C-alpha positions in Angstrom: -37.0 35.1 -5.3 -33.8 36.4 -2.9 -30.0 35.9 -3.5 -29.6 34.3 0.3 -32.3 32.0 -0.4 -30.7 30.6 -3.4 -27.5 30.4 -2.3 -28.3 28.5 0.6 -31.2 25.6 -1.6 -28.1 25.2 -3.9 -25.9 24.3 -0.9 -28.5 22.1 0.3 -28.9 20.5 -3.1 -24.5 20.5 -3.1 -24.5 18.8 -0.2 -27.5 16.7 -0.6 -25.2 15.1 -3.7 -21.8 15.7 -1.7 -22.9 14.1 1.7 -24.4 10.3 0.7 -21.3 9.8 -2.0 -18.6 10.8 0.6 -20.8 8.5 3.2 -20.5 5.5 0.7 -17.3 6.4 -0.5 -15.8 6.1 3.2 -18.2 3.2 3.5 -16.9 1.2 0.5 -12.9 2.2 1.6 -14.0 0.7 5.1 -15.0 -2.4 3.6 -12.1 -3.4 1.6 -10.2 -2.5 4.5 -12.0 -5.4 6.6 -12.1 -7.5 4.0 -7.9 -7.5 3.8 -7.5 -7.5 6.6 -9.9 -10.8 6.8 -8.1 -12.3 4.4 -4.7 -11.6 6.3 -5.9 -13.1 9.7 -6.8 -16.5 7.0 -3.1 -16.7 5.3 -1.5 -16.2 8.7 -3.8 -18.8 10.0 -3.0 -21.4 7.1 1.0 -20.0 7.8 0.8 -21.3 11.2 -0.7 -24.6 10.2 1.8 -25.3 8.2 4.7 -24.2 10.5 3.3 -26.8 12.4 3.3 -29.5 10.1 6.1 -29.4 8.8 8.7 -28.6 12.2 9.1 -31.8 13.8 10.8 -32.4 17.5 15.1 -33.3 17.5 15.8 -35.9 19.9 19.3 -37.0 18.9 19.7 -41.0 19.7 23.6 -40.1 21.6 25.3 -37.0 22.4 27.2 -35.2 20.3 30.7 -36.2 20.5 34.2 -33.9 18.8 35.0 -34.9 15.9 38.7 -36.2 15.8 41.4 -33.2 15.1 43.1 -33.5 12.0 46.4 -34.9 11.5 48.7 -31.6 10.5 50.8 -31.7 8.2 54.6 -30.0 9.6 56.4 -28.1 6.7 59.9 -27.8 6.8 61.7 -24.6 6.3 63.5 -23.9 3.2 66.9 -23.9 4.7 66.3 -27.7 6.0 65.5 -28.8 2.8 68.7 -27.2 1.1 70.9 -28.7 4.1 69.4 -32.1 3.0 69.8 -31.4 -0.4 73.1 -29.9 -0.7 74.4 -33.4 1.4 73.1 -34.5 -1.8 74.3 -32.4 -4.7 76.8 -30.0 -3.1 76.5 -26.2 -3.0 75.8 -26.7 -6.4 72.0 -27.8 -5.5 71.7 -25.5 -2.2 72.3 -22.4 -4.2 69.3 -23.4 -7.0 66.8 -24.2 -4.0 67.9 -20.7 -1.8 67.7 -19.2 -5.6 65.7 -20.9 -8.3 67.0 -22.3 -11.2 67.7 -19.4 -13.6 71.2 -18.6 -11.6 72.7 -21.9 -11.6 
């Protein structure tokens, strides 16, 4: 046998083993992809059914009204407090409020 014929037969044997193996591998991969796609569609359908069952139309019997404003607390300036307490306690009370108890 010649070298060329031997090479041709060797290539034919390798290809006869490789081609069906590659074809089987690719068909298995495509089947796995199709199965995953079917499963995904089934899960999406189940999810949409579950969402449709859980959602309900909201109808309010009366229109929404604004809540009344809460009363605001008015803060009196510290000088005003000092003047009022100064009248009762004298100058000593005003100094205590403005400077603190440590400086008495």
